[in-house]
N, C-alpha and C positions, 0 to 999 in steps of 0.2 A: 265598972261594970262590960263586959260582953255580952250584948243583946241580941238574938235576931226573932223577930216576931212576924208572924204569917199570919194573915187575914183575905176573907174573901173566898172561904170555901161555904159550902151546902150542899142543897139537896136540888139536883135538875134531871132533864130528859133528855134524854139519848139527842142529839142535835143541836141541845144550846151549848148557851158557853156563860165562864163564868176568868173573872178577872182575878189572882193572884196578886197580893203584895204583901211582901219580904220588905219591912222596918228594922235598919240595923241602927244600932250604938253602940258607944265604948271603943270603939279602935278605927282606924285611918279608913274609911272606906274606898276611897281612892285605888289602895292599894290592893285593896285586893278581890278577885274573883269571886263573882257572887253563883250559886249555885245552885237547882233546883230535883229535887227528889223525892219519889214515892215510895210508897213500899203497902201494897194489899195487905189482909187476907192472908195469911198462911203464904205469903213470897219472901223474896228479898226484897229490902231498899237496893232499888234501881235508880239509875240518874236520867234524867227528865230533858235537861237545861242547863247551858249555864252563857253568865257573860264574864267574858273577860277582863280584867282588871287594867291594862295596858292597850293596848288596840283592839278593845271591844270584840274582840273575838267569838262568835257564838255557835255552839252548841245546840246538836239535840237531838237525841232518843231517834233511832228509825220509826219507832212507833207512834210518832207527834211530831214529825215532819207534815211541814201542809198545814197542820193542824193547832198548832200553840207557838207562841209570839212570845220572846223572852224582850224584856225594854230596862234601861238603867237611866235614871232620874241621879245621876252625885249631888244635886245643889241639897234632894228631899232624900239623902240616905235609901235609898231604896227602888230593890228590884221587883218587877212585874211578870206574871206570864199571864199572859192572854189564852183563854182556853176556846176552843171553839168545837163544833164538831162535833161534839164529844160523846165517847165510846163506852157502854157500862163497862166493857176492860178497863178506861179509866178511873175508874173508884180506886180510894188508897186514899192516905192519911199525904198528904205534901209536905213537905219538907224543902225548909233554904239553907244554905250551908255558904261558908265564908270561909276561902284559903285565899293565903297571905302569898303574890307575885299572881304570873300567870300558869295556867298548868298543863300548857301543851299537850297535843291533839289525846294521846295515852290518856293521859290522868283527867283529864278533862270533866268527864261523867262518873268519874271514881269514887267511891264515897271516901275510901280513908286518904286524900290525898288532903282533904277541910278539915279546917282545925272548930271552927265553932259551928253552931248546927240550933237550928230554933225547934221548939215542942211541936209546929207541925199545927194542919188544917185539914179538917176531914171532907174531902172532895167524895160524894153520893150521885150518880149518873144511872137512872135509874132506864128502864127496855119501854 
């Protein structure tokens, strides 16, 4: 059974940091690109970052560049999202997703490219 389990969310003040984890099981982790997405209340889900499976290409949404860092530990089947300098507008449910292969630049942060999804973890940033 394919599983993606997010953890690490919580309540933090603006300017603070959180590290999210995405633990994967049930598929060949090394063959998959792992992405992070988020959905704020009343808004569409948007791509935040992804870590490519083959050459390790990393993508970030412009809104998080310089503040968020994605990393990947294939030995632990886990991808991390270190979030720093958090802003109230970062408040959302954060999801990780897995897609087979390498998405390329256009599809890297497009949710319809990904095959499997976790249930999400809530991140709330207070002002």
